[in-house]
Phi, psi and omega in degrees: 000137181258133181251101180253352182298135179087351178268147179297140179268087186296339179291350176283344179274141178294127183291338179299333181293327179294317178296317180300313179297318180298320180293320176294319178299316179299317178299312181296319179297320179290315182299314185264354177068023184204121181286351177261005182298339180299337182292349178260009182297146179244158179301325180300327179298310178297320183295321178299317178291327177297312180298317179297321179294317179298318180294321182212093183304339178258006184291153178240152176293128182303317186286313185271334185080006181261151181302142177302324180301319179297316178297319179299312179299315181296313180295325177294322176297320177299312181298320177302312182295318181294330182260000179284109182269359182270353184222145177252008180289157172254000000 
């Protein structure tokens, strides 16, 4: 018998968001030459992409060519992880 009650139902999340975050991560790892560079993200980074997204919801980041929304989601995930005091995982 499988016990799934009380566990998050991850299939409720859009899978496209995982691809978007992965693409931004791949770009950042290549740009900075370090897959752990995300640990230095600042709130201003997410805010810049948020403002760009508000100005143009279909806009893309000039440098990466990826949508500002994807960068915003990715940076927000970084901030969540950095401020998550319930876990010590990286």
